[in-house]
C-alpha positions in Angstrom: 38.3 -25.3 -70.1 37.1 -27.0 -66.8 36.5 -30.8 -67.3 34.0 -32.5 -65.2 33.7 -36.2 -64.2 30.7 -38.3 -64.3 29.4 -37.4 -61.1 29.5 -33.6 -61.6 28.3 -33.8 -65.3 25.4 -35.8 -64.0 24.6 -33.5 -61.6 24.8 -30.6 -64.1 22.5 -32.4 -66.5 20.3 -33.6 -63.9 20.8 -37.3 -64.7 21.8 -40.7 -62.8 25.7 -41.1 -63.3 25.0 -44.5 -64.4 22.6 -43.4 -67.3 25.3 -40.9 -67.9 27.9 -43.5 -68.4 25.9 -45.7 -70.6 24.8 -42.5 -72.8 28.7 -41.7 -72.9 29.5 -45.2 -74.0 27.1 -45.2 -76.4 28.2 -41.6 -78.1 25.1 -40.1 -77.4 26.7 -37.3 -74.9 29.8 -35.5 -76.0 32.6 -36.5 -74.1 36.1 -37.7 -73.9 37.9 -41.0 -72.5 41.0 -39.7 -70.4 42.9 -42.5 -68.4 39.8 -44.7 -68.6 37.1 -42.1 -67.1 34.8 -40.0 -68.9 35.2 -36.4 -68.9 32.9 -33.8 -70.0 33.2 -30.2 -71.0 30.8 -28.1 -69.6 31.2 -25.5 -72.0 30.4 -28.2 -74.6 27.3 -29.7 -72.5 26.0 -26.3 -72.4 26.1 -25.8 -76.2 24.7 -29.3 -76.5 21.6 -28.5 -74.5 21.3 -25.2 -76.2 21.4 -27.1 -79.6 18.7 -29.5 -78.6 20.8 -32.4 -77.6 21.6 -33.4 -81.2 23.5 -36.8 -81.7 26.9 -37.0 -83.3 25.7 -37.4 -87.1 23.7 -34.0 -86.6 26.6 -32.0 -85.0 29.7 -33.8 -84.8 31.7 -30.8 -83.9 30.4 -31.0 -80.4 32.4 -34.6 -80.0 35.6 -33.0 -81.6 37.5 -32.4 -78.2 40.8 -34.0 -78.8 42.2 -30.9 -78.0 41.2 -31.2 -74.3 43.8 -33.2 -73.0 
């Protein structure tokens, strides 16, 4: 599963990278922190979008990405 950095994920989501970093730090977008940087799975982002961008309390499995490292 390829991981996207913040810039690539922001492009994919049509969002400003700074806004995406804020949303990531607030737990509003499914991602993981690796080496001090946010990483995003394109597959997980697709699922997240398909499910209507639910927050962590509605769909916690999207945030369970510990096996990405």
